[in-house]
VOGU-3710 file (C-alpha; in Angstrom, 3 decimals, decimal comma):
1> xxxxxxxxxx> 127,180/120,999/128,658  124,955/118,089/128,678  121,348/118,029/128,166  118,990/115,538/129,467  115,907/115,060/127,710  112,986/113,568/130,045  109,508/112,306/128,662  107,345/109,516/128,250  106,822/109,845/124,717  110,185/108,681/122,595
11> xxxxxxxxxx> 111,789/109,935/120,373  110,835/107,961/117,377  110,158/108,480/114,087  106,960/107,260/114,134  105,445/109,965/116,286  105,494/113,465/115,483  106,840/114,300/118,413  109,748/112,492/118,712  111,062/114,159/114,964  110,055/117,380/117,014
21> xxxxxxxxxx> 112,668/116,984/118,937  115,061/115,192/117,008  114,939/118,153/114,366  116,087/120,284/117,111  118,036/119,038/119,342  120,521/116,636/117,005  122,908/117,143/115,892  124,140/118,935/119,277  126,417/121,939/118,972  130,012/121,412/119,242
31> xxxxxxxxxx> 130,795/121,328/123,099  127,596/120,229/123,946  125,789/116,582/124,421  121,917/115,275/124,994  120,677/112,373/126,487  117,697/111,019/126,420  115,879/109,581/129,316  113,682/107,731/127,480  110,511/104,933/128,439  110,895/101,057/129,256
41> xxxxxxxxxx> 107,444/100,304/127,591  106,823/101,354/124,674  104,782/100,274/121,129  107,009/98,105/118,737  106,574/100,607/116,110  107,471/103,440/118,399  111,571/103,099/118,905  113,735/105,388/119,187  116,210/106,706/116,630  118,422/104,529/115,654
51> xxxxxxxxxx> 121,197/108,228/115,498  120,392/108,466/119,237  121,140/104,693/120,693  123,712/105,140/122,396  122,694/107,852/124,343  119,536/106,760/125,731  119,179/105,960/129,817  115,947/104,249/130,532  113,671/104,864/133,478  110,883/102,404/133,693
61> xxxxxxxxxx> 107,002/103,192/133,277  105,802/99,791/133,830  102,287/99,769/135,050  102,190/96,145/136,672  100,908/96,470/140,580  104,032/95,926/142,693  101,611/95,724/145,452  98,815/92,773/144,399  94,872/94,037/144,392  92,713/92,882/146,458
71> xxxxxxxxxx> 89,994/90,186/144,958  86,433/91,601/145,597  84,589/89,432/147,726  81,456/89,820/149,871  81,958/92,537/151,512  82,130/94,980/148,479  82,088/98,428/149,605  85,668/97,481/152,601  87,382/95,823/149,471  87,024/98,743/146,947
81> xxxxxxxxxx> 88,764/101,215/150,061  91,508/98,838/150,012  92,112/98,848/146,114  91,690/102,339/146,553  94,513/102,946/148,770  96,671/99,808/146,826  96,311/101,411/143,858  97,895/105,194/145,263  100,702/103,060/147,088  101,255/101,597/143,366
91> xxxxxxxxxx> 100,754/104,701/141,434  103,576/106,105/144,568  105,592/103,558/144,207  106,322/103,511/140,082  106,573/107,667/140,396  108,976/106,990/142,728  111,822/104,341/141,381  111,591/106,370/138,321  112,982/110,347/140,078  114,795/108,142/141,457
101> xxxxxxxxxx> 116,581/106,691/138,091  116,736/109,875/136,244  118,211/111,275/139,742  120,467/108,994/139,303  121,048/109,919/135,612  121,367/113,625/136,614  124,175/112,386/138,827  126,098/109,935/136,727  125,987/112,221/133,075  126,663/115,320/135,545
111> xxxxxxxxxx> 123,633/117,077/133,904  123,758/120,816/132,763  120,558/120,626/132,074  116,778/119,452/132,004  114,460/119,462/128,868  111,225/118,164/129,757  108,530/117,450/127,572  105,426/116,378/129,627  102,839/113,711/127,940  101,483/112,331/130,928
121> xxxxxxxxxx> 100,464/112,508/134,707  103,257/109,757/134,684  105,812/112,199/133,224  104,622/115,299/134,452  104,914/114,583/138,480  108,217/112,627/137,890  109,603/115,528/136,242  108,007/117,781/139,025  109,257/115,582/141,641  113,050/115,574/140,084
131> xxxxxxxxxx> 113,035/119,601/140,173  111,846/119,570/143,834  115,263/117,217/144,255  118,026/118,745/142,643  119,565/121,975/141,512  119,336/121,377/137,841  117,614/124,644/136,030  114,626/122,985/134,224  112,986/123,516/130,797  109,974/122,928/129,574
141> xxxxxxxxxx> 107,888/122,044/126,115  104,287/121,000/126,205  104,071/119,731/122,938  99,586/119,220/124,087  97,685/119,708/126,713  96,345/116,444/128,327  96,317/118,318/131,997  92,762/119,240/132,977  91,718/117,546/136,064  92,270/120,599/139,439
151> xxxxxxxxxx> 95,209/117,797/140,803  97,177/117,308/137,367  97,217/121,258/136,992  98,990/122,193/140,064  101,844/120,400/139,029  101,590/121,476/135,805  101,479/125,519/137,238  104,279/124,530/139,803  106,494/123,118/136,715  105,647/126,259/135,043
161> xxxxxxxxxx> 106,734/128,749/137,700  110,035/126,950/138,406  110,995/126,354/134,764  113,661/128,552/133,385  111,783/128,608/130,300  109,083/127,677/128,475  108,151/126,604/125,355  104,707/125,587/123,606  103,676/123,810/120,038  101,280/125,949/118,670
171> xxxxxxxxxx> 100,393/129,737/119,330  96,230/128,593/121,090  98,557/126,502/123,841  100,826/129,844/124,421  97,586/132,081/124,915  96,111/129,819/126,713  99,531/128,700/129,072  99,928/132,658/129,160  96,329/133,183/130,869  96,448/130,009/133,008
181> xxxxxxxxxx> 99,272/130,734/134,551  100,681/134,417/134,075  104,034/134,204/132,262  104,682/134,257/128,997  106,214/131,282/126,641  107,377/130,990/123,280  106,213/128,463/120,608  108,663/125,749/119,290  107,245/123,750/116,733  108,487/120,634/114,306
191> xxxxxxxxxx> 111,295/122,550/112,037  113,017/120,669/108,681  115,087/121,774/106,679  113,588/123,788/103,698  114,750/122,964/99,728  116,442/126,359/97,930  113,343/126,643/96,212  109,933/125,709/95,950  109,802/121,930/94,630  107,760/122,475/91,539
201> xxxxxxxxxx> 105,479/119,845/90,638  105,783/117,410/88,400  102,701/115,120/87,742  101,055/115,423/84,551  98,265/118,848/84,211  94,953/116,376/83,910  95,695/113,284/85,626  93,383/112,329/88,795  94,399/114,409/91,811  96,754/112,535/94,129
211> xxxxxxxxxx> 95,927/112,981/97,857  98,093/111,741/101,029  96,646/111,529/104,235  100,501/110,246/106,262  100,076/110,488/110,063  98,834/108,058/113,266  95,341/106,200/113,130  94,692/106,251/116,555  91,172/107,452/118,210  91,429/111,392/117,560
221> xxxxxxxxxx> 92,360/110,957/114,222  89,433/107,369/112,932  86,862/109,330/112,784  87,926/112,317/110,789  89,330/109,979/108,761  86,654/107,763/108,008  84,475/111,334/106,970  86,986/111,785/104,396  87,092/108,103/103,413  82,742/108,984/103,247
231> xxxxxxxxxx> 82,853/112,157/101,493  85,767/111,224/98,867  83,784/107,422/97,608  82,211/108,573/94,779  85,448/111,047/93,403  87,691/107,454/93,201  87,348/108,196/89,531  89,190/111,504/89,900  90,925/111,063/92,542  93,761/108,897/93,915
241> xxxxxxxxxx> 94,141/109,005/98,673  97,174/107,182/99,651  97,215/106,912/103,408  100,320/106,579/104,705  100,825/105,075/108,728  102,579/102,909/110,523  99,292/101,441/112,011  97,586/99,433/110,426  93,710/100,327/108,654  91,065/99,649/112,015
251> xxxxxxxxxx> 88,768/97,278/110,688  85,843/99,324/110,234  87,680/101,216/107,603  89,359/97,781/105,817  86,148/96,152/105,343  82,712/97,264/103,929  82,046/101,003/103,516  82,716/100,757/99,925  85,789/103,339/100,257  88,479/104,008/97,886
261> xxxxxxxxxx> 92,260/104,274/99,038  95,540/102,528/98,868  97,542/102,338/102,443  101,065/102,205/102,190  103,254/101,561/104,928  104,776/104,380/106,840  108,447/105,608/105,313  111,682/106,835/106,778  111,022/110,765/107,437  113,688/112,174/104,369
271> xxxxxxxxxx> 111,820/109,423/102,318  108,371/110,911/103,038  109,933/114,677/102,723  110,803/113,162/98,423  107,425/111,431/98,481  104,870/114,069/99,635  106,614/115,791/96,005  104,506/113,234/94,527  100,987/114,351/95,749  99,462/117,006/94,661
281> xxxxxxxxxx> 97,388/117,527/97,851  98,326/116,937/101,821  95,588/116,530/103,737  96,195/117,484/107,574  93,085/115,917/109,990  91,622/117,374/113,664  89,040/115,641/115,374  85,034/116,522/115,300  84,318/114,542/118,190  83,640/116,410/121,421
291> xxxxxxxxxx> 85,543/114,228/123,863  89,119/115,423/121,787  88,380/119,704/121,593  90,374/120,519/124,468  93,325/118,421/122,953  91,943/120,104/118,947  91,898/123,355/120,367  96,090/123,671/121,276  97,227/121,174/119,709  99,526/121,773/116,078
301> xxxxxxxxxx> 100,150/118,623/114,145  104,073/117,752/113,597  103,592/117,161/109,584  103,314/120,729/108,740  106,440/120,885/108,333  107,319/119,075/106,096  103,904/119,880/104,211  105,025/123,186/104,012  108,831/122,886/102,866  106,782/120,600/100,421
311> xxxxxxxxxx> 105,835/123,175/98,468  101,894/121,819/97,486  98,297/122,959/98,688  97,800/122,180/101,779  93,855/120,388/103,125  92,962/121,550/106,272  89,382/119,008/108,063  89,042/119,258/110,807  86,231/122,166/113,314  86,014/125,881/113,854
321> xxxxxxxxxx> 88,075/125,455/116,872  90,632/122,730/116,258  94,354/124,944/115,809  95,749/123,432/112,472  91,578/124,786/111,245  92,745/128,128/112,790  96,198/127,977/111,845  95,793/128,004/108,379  92,991/130,566/108,009  95,249/132,791/109,620
331> xxxxxxxxxx> 98,411/132,155/106,947  96,540/131,753/104,409  98,235/128,337/104,273  95,752/126,014/102,262  92,202/124,635/101,013  89,720/124,861/104,722  86,743/123,037/105,326  85,041/122,969/109,025  81,760/121,585/108,273  81,753/117,455/109,135
341> xxxxxxxxxx> 77,882/118,120/106,266  78,157/115,445/104,170  79,081/116,521/100,725  81,194/119,266/102,146  84,883/117,859/102,108  83,474/116,334/98,684  83,264/119,480/97,248  86,562/121,236/98,361  88,407/118,557/96,195  85,839/118,309/93,295
351> xxxxxxxxxx> 87,206/122,246/93,662  90,319/122,065/93,993  90,977/118,926/91,350  89,829/121,738/88,472  92,414/124,234/89,907  95,420/123,490/89,250  96,703/127,270/89,621  94,736/127,760/93,176  97,095/125,093/93,918  100,107/126,016/93,034
361> xxxxxxxxxx> 99,529/129,549/94,312  98,877/128,000/98,198  102,247/125,619/97,563  104,053/128,285/96,917  102,795/131,110/99,878  102,884/127,745/102,473  106,793/126,858/101,582  107,502/130,839/101,683  105,578/131,031/105,080  107,266/128,009/106,275
371> xxxxxxxxxx> 111,237/129,067/105,688  110,521/131,435/108,456  108,279/129,651/111,512  109,205/126,168/110,411  113,164/126,323/109,475  115,147/124,167/111,657  118,154/125,692/111,405  116,228/129,074/112,591  114,346/126,711/116,094  116,757/124,806/116,331
381> xxxxxxxxxx> 119,490/127,799/117,718  116,612/129,634/119,390  116,227/126,691/121,748  120,020/125,530/121,856  120,048/129,327/122,883  117,385/129,330/126,154  119,426/125,478/126,822  123,016/127,148/126,751  121,688/130,717/129,050  121,252/127,874/131,958
391> x> 125,163/127,009/132,038
//
């Protein structure tokens, strides 16, 4: 059986979604093969996993205009209308090129099942058009809900209707999509292999509290991370805060502010799992900003899997409506702070610093929960069972 995974997201060690896909598809069961229709344009630190390089098939996603935009002249309104038409034609040409490439990969590789994970309007549109023109069954796996305008939701609804199976990344997304599209779906989130026993801490009981944030520094997380640094700078004598990220620290955080943290470049996932054991508290953040609410409500961070497997205390910081926060509360998976009032996070961290017993208890409970819900073997089997049913 041959599977083609298609998404504008690269299956990369630096991508949370990429990790999720890799952990559940690789290695493929005996008699099965997975190919990856991967975008030709992506940031350098989002390069795909080396293990899949031989099975990558390129799909063009460059955004250069094939038809040049008309420079603005004195007659502004007609030029504006002309440029709108040209932009529409360029988008159509770009999409059509990608559709033909994916269809060619399906034909050449004799693909039995298409596994699609739309991350943008571009790959959502390409997926729908590929499904219309081919007889290959499709399984859809939504990891983020970026599709809010009427036009993209029409495509989303069509893909949802034609998909043989639908997976989503969180329970909140499961409820939302079942309500919107009147079709059931299953939750399939990031999963890792768990150690046989909850890892014990080797940190000295009376040493400074060690806190880690490991993840992206994009616009979704940046404001919340700034709030973290503002709130914790008064505890610099009592804590160590390390930030692991493939991205550099933005200027607004690296200069001024009197912040106390150490920036550490991201390390490979297997090493990161071991590194988490060197910390007392693991931060999971969600955005407080109104423009990110739709994402926060349904998005579940991929780092949950590694955090749960580490058996360490998790600290979820974000608004009441964020799924990361709701998930922690729903299953009692860690300390939760939902107020962005100055001092709220500092007070919670100060309490954790002097209550080692609570940190250990939360870590052990989280490990036990993760063994059942984020177990790589269990969830990989669930995904491959769905894929095999289509053959």
